[in-house]
C-alpha positions in Angstrom: 0.0 0.0 0.0 1.1 3.5 -0.7 0.3 6.4 1.6 1.3 9.9 0.4 1.3 13.1 2.4 1.3 16.5 0.6 1.3 19.9 2.1 -0.3 22.2 -0.4 1.8 25.2 0.8 5.4 24.5 1.7 7.0 21.0 1.9 5.2 18.0 0.5 5.4 14.5 1.9 4.6 11.1 0.5 4.5 7.8 2.3 4.4 4.4 0.6 3.4 1.3 2.5 2.3 -2.1 1.4 0.3 -3.6 4.3 -0.5 -1.8 7.5 -1.3 1.9 7.1 -2.1 4.5 9.8 -4.3 7.4 8.6 -4.8 8.9 12.1 -1.9 11.3 12.3 -4.2 14.3 12.6 -7.6 12.7 13.2 -7.6 13.7 16.9 -7.7 17.3 15.9 -9.1 17.3 12.4 -11.3 15.3 10.0 -10.2 14.8 6.4 -12.3 15.4 3.4 -12.3 12.6 0.8 -11.3 14.2 -2.5 -10.5 11.0 -4.3 -11.0 11.0 -8.1 -12.1 7.4 -8.1 -15.2 5.6 -6.7 -15.6 4.5 -3.1 -14.7 0.9 -3.9 -11.2 1.9 -5.1 -8.6 1.4 -2.4 -6.6 4.4 -3.8 -7.6 7.5 -1.8 -6.9 11.2 -1.5 -7.8 12.7 1.9 -7.5 16.5 2.4 -7.1 18.2 5.8 -8.3 21.7 5.1 -7.2 23.2 8.4 -3.6 22.2 7.7 -3.4 22.5 3.9 -2.4 18.8 4.2 -3.3 16.0 1.8 -2.8 12.2 2.2 -2.5 10.2 -1.0 -3.1 6.4 -0.5 -2.1 4.0 -3.2 -2.7 0.2 -2.9 0.6 -1.5 -3.7 1.0 -4.5 -1.4 4.3 -5.7 -2.8 5.9 -2.3 -3.8 6.9 -4.0 -7.1 4.7 -4.7 -10.1 2.3 -7.6 -9.3 -0.8 -9.3 -10.7 -3.2 -11.9 -9.4 -3.1 -15.1 -11.3 -6.9 -15.3 -11.3 -9.1 -18.0 -12.7 -9.4 -20.9 -10.3 -6.4 -19.7 -8.3 -7.5 -16.5 -6.4 -5.0 -15.1 -3.9 -2.0 -16.3 -6.0 0.3 -13.6 -7.3 3.0 -13.0 -9.9 5.7 -10.7 -8.5 8.0 -8.9 -10.9 10.8 -8.4 -8.5 13.0 -6.1 -10.6 10.1 -3.8 -11.7 8.8 -1.1 -9.3 5.1 -0.6 -9.1 4.6 2.4 -11.4 1.4 3.4 -9.6 3.4 4.9 -6.8 6.7 5.5 -8.5 5.2 7.7 -11.2 3.7 10.0 -8.5 6.8 10.1 -6.2 8.4 13.2 -7.8 5.6 15.5 -6.4 6.3 14.7 -2.7 9.0 15.5 -0.1 8.7 12.3 2.0 8.4 8.7 1.0 7.9 5.9 3.5 8.3 2.3 2.5 7.1 -0.7 4.4 5.7 -4.2 3.9 6.0 -7.8 5.1 2.8 -9.8 5.6 1.7 -10.0 2.0 5.0 -11.7 1.1 3.8 -14.8 2.9 1.2 -15.4 0.2 1.4 -17.9 -2.6 3.4 -16.2 -5.4 5.6 -16.7 -8.5 8.8 -14.7 -8.8 9.9 -13.1 -12.0 13.1 -11.3 -13.0 13.8 -9.9 -16.4 10.5 -11.3 -17.5 11.5 -14.8 -16.7 10.1 -17.1 -13.9 12.9 -17.7 -11.4 11.1 -19.2 -8.5 8.1 -19.1 -6.2 6.6 -19.7 -2.8 3.9 -22.3 -2.0 3.3 -22.8 -5.7 4.1 -25.7 -8.1 7.2 -25.2 -10.3 8.5 -27.4 -13.1 12.1 -26.7 -11.9 14.0 -26.6 -8.6 14.4 -23.2 -7.0 15.9 -22.3 -3.6 14.3 -18.9 -3.6 11.9 -18.1 -0.7 9.6 -15.3 0.3 12.5 -13.8 2.2 14.2 -13.4 -1.2 11.1 -11.8 -2.8 10.7 -9.4 0.2 14.4 -8.3 0.1 14.3 -7.8 -3.7 11.1 -5.7 -3.5 12.7 -3.3 -1.1 15.9 -3.2 -3.1 14.0 -2.5 -6.3 11.9 0.2 -4.6 14.9 2.0 -3.1 16.9 1.8 -6.3 14.0 3.0 -8.4 13.8 6.1 -6.3 17.5 6.6 -6.7 17.3 6.2 -10.5 14.3 8.6 -10.5 16.6 11.1 -8.7 14.1 11.5 -5.9 15.2 14.6 -3.9 13.0 14.2 -0.8 13.6 12.0 2.3 12.9 8.3 2.2 11.8 6.6 5.4 11.9 2.8 5.6 9.5 1.4 8.3 10.4 -2.0 9.7 7.8 -4.7 10.0 4.9 -5.1 12.3 5.1 -8.5 14.2 3.3 -11.5 12.9 4.2 -13.8 15.9 1.5 -12.9 18.5 -0.6 -16.1 17.8 -0.7 -18.4 20.8 -2.2 -21.9 21.1 -1.6 -22.6 17.4 -1.0 -21.1 14.0 -3.4 -18.6 12.5 -5.3 -21.4 10.7 -5.1 -23.9 13.5 -7.0 -22.1 16.3 -4.2 -19.6 17.2 -5.5 -16.5 19.1 -4.2 -13.4 20.9 -6.3 -12.9 24.0 -3.8 -11.1 26.2 -5.1 -7.9 27.8 -1.8 -6.5 28.9 1.6 -5.9 27.3 4.5 -8.3 27.9 6.3 -7.3 31.1 10.0 -6.4 31.4 10.8 -9.9 32.6 8.9 -11.6 29.7 10.4 -12.5 26.3 9.0 -11.4 23.0 10.7 -13.7 20.6 11.0 -13.1 16.8 12.3 -15.8 14.5 11.8 -17.6 11.3 10.3 -15.7 8.4 9.6 -12.7 10.6 13.2 -12.3 11.6 14.3 -12.8 8.0 12.0 -10.0 6.8 13.2 -7.7 9.5 16.9 -8.5 8.8 16.4 -7.9 5.0 14.8 -4.5 5.8 17.8 -3.4 7.9 20.3 -4.6 5.4 18.6 -2.9 2.4 18.3 0.3 4.4 22.1 0.2 5.3 22.9 -0.5 1.6 20.8 2.4 0.4 22.3 4.7 3.1 25.8 3.7 2.2 25.2 4.3 -1.5 24.4 8.0 -0.7 22.0 8.3 -3.7 19.0 8.9 -1.3 18.4 10.8 1.9 17.1 7.7 3.8 16.1 7.2 7.4 14.9 4.2 9.4 11.7 4.0 11.4 11.9 0.9 13.6 8.8 0.2 15.7 9.3 -3.6 15.6 10.7 -4.1 19.1 8.1 -1.9 20.7 5.3 -3.7 18.8 6.6 -7.1 19.8 5.8 -6.2 23.4 2.1 -5.5 22.6 0.3 -8.8 22.0 -2.7 -7.1 23.6 -3.2 -4.8 20.7 -5.0 -7.0 18.2 -8.7 -7.4 17.5 -8.7 -11.2 17.7 -12.2 -12.6 16.8 -13.6 -9.0 17.0 -11.7 -8.2 13.8 -14.6 -9.6 11.8 -18.3 -8.7 11.4 -20.5 -11.0 13.5 -22.6 -12.2 10.5 -19.7 -13.0 8.1 -20.5 -16.3 6.5 -17.1 -17.7 5.7 -14.2 -19.4 7.5 -12.7 -16.8 9.8 -9.4 -16.8 11.7 -8.6 -14.8 14.8 -6.9 -11.6 13.7 -3.6 -11.2 15.5 -1.9 -9.3 12.6 -3.9 -6.1 12.3 -4.1 -3.6 15.2 -6.9 -2.0 17.1 -7.4 1.8 16.9 -6.9 3.5 19.2 -4.1 1.2 20.3 -0.4 0.5 20.4 0.0 1.4 16.8 -0.7 5.0 17.6 2.9 5.1 18.7 3.8 5.0 15.0 2.3 8.4 14.6 4.5 9.8 17.4 7.6 8.2 15.8 6.7 9.5 12.4 5.8 13.0 13.5 9.1 13.2 15.4 11.0 12.2 12.3 9.2 14.6 10.1 9.7 17.4 12.6 13.4 16.6 13.0 13.9 16.6 9.2 12.5 20.1 9.0 
């Protein structure tokens, strides 16, 4: 997902995300006007805060790179073109002063990996050849491609890379095996909040791609890292209350998304501090 901020007078800001998005930076003091040019069913939005001359642009880009759903009898399976940035957000980036990149959870979905137009691997999908590539590879390459695309485009604003939101708060089983998150308090100082497996791999790749981009000096890039803080908040998810009571389909407890208001509000404080610092 791509979230863009634009101040109509003075600096502009754009924020690009692929999964979890916070739109409440100013909602405690102002309500935005929806000035989107598309219909209400379109996930791409433009929200205008008149009192601040401040506009949020929201683009749906879950993988940051070009992607397409396979379709047909295979819904929820994607083709990821790992060396091609998603032009829906890249083509708009030049008008903003801030770009924030994030994403993780969507890379756990069934997907085929393409590079230079050729199929090179996949995750949880049948292949007629052997490939060692995993979703940790696709995740890393998506961030690498996005950062390099901004460099090639000579983006002159600040890029902020936000690290992942934890996927490990399920207890008593996996998400599809009865796992739930019923805690009502944060972890204490003497409790552990482990992170491993795919989650740790995603986090590591984000840090490494950030360091590489910073060392290359082609971008003004900063790191926003709420991961450790969010690991301590297993109490912040909607669990079974993340679904409508009358939904007639197989439902899993939601221990991925966050309640609002809730722990995720801290992201607003982090982001506002970074934006204030940069000015």
